[in-house]
C-alpha positions as CSV (number, residue, x, y, z in Angstrom):
1,M,94.3,10.0,-14.5
2,A,97.6,11.3,-16.0
3,E,97.7,14.5,-18.3
4,R,98.4,13.9,-21.8
5,V,99.6,16.3,-24.7
6,I,98.4,15.3,-28.1
7,S,99.9,16.5,-31.3
8,F,97.9,16.5,-34.5
9,S,99.8,16.6,-38.0
10,D,98.3,19.2,-40.5
11,Q,96.3,16.2,-42.2
12,E,94.8,15.2,-38.8
13,Q,93.8,18.7,-38.0
14,M,92.0,19.1,-41.5
15,Q,90.3,15.8,-40.9
16,I,88.8,17.0,-37.5
17,E,87.7,20.1,-39.2
18,A,86.0,18.2,-41.9
19,I,84.3,16.2,-39.5
20,V,83.0,19.3,-37.6
21,I,81.9,21.2,-40.6
22,D,80.1,18.3,-42.0
23,K,78.5,17.3,-38.5
24,D,79.4,13.7,-39.2
25,G,78.5,11.9,-36.1
26,A,79.4,8.4,-37.3
27,E,82.9,9.5,-38.6
28,A,83.6,11.6,-35.4
29,L,82.8,8.6,-33.4
30,K,85.1,6.6,-35.4
31,Y,87.9,9.2,-35.2
32,L,87.7,9.5,-31.4
33,A,87.8,5.5,-31.1
34,D,91.1,5.7,-32.9
35,L,92.3,8.5,-30.8
36,L,91.5,6.9,-27.8
37,D,93.6,3.8,-28.8
38,R,96.5,6.4,-29.4
39,I,96.3,8.0,-26.0
40,K,95.8,4.8,-23.9
41,I,98.8,3.8,-21.8
42,H,100.4,0.7,-23.3
43,Y,102.7,-1.1,-20.9
44,G,105.8,-2.5,-22.4
45,H,106.7,-5.9,-21.1
46,A,109.6,-4.5,-18.8
47,C,107.3,-1.8,-17.2
48,G,104.1,-3.4,-17.2
49,P,102.1,-4.4,-14.0
50,K,103.7,-8.0,-14.3
51,A,107.2,-6.8,-14.0
52,A,106.7,-5.8,-10.4
53,E,105.5,-9.0,-9.3
54,G,108.5,-11.3,-10.2
55,P,112.1,-11.0,-8.9
56,P,114.3,-8.2,-9.8
57,G,115.9,-8.6,-13.3
58,H,113.2,-11.0,-14.6
59,G,110.6,-8.7,-15.4
């Protein structure tokens, strides 16, 4: 799996700290699910797996 660098805004950092301080498991799970969507690789039309299957210039 590729290495990723994630930057958090001040507001996001405060949200993480609040979740930890409150020991809010449900909110932590929700935040992690949102974070996972943020760090997943999203292929664009031109660079996705289907682009390599067709003839050059038609991806």
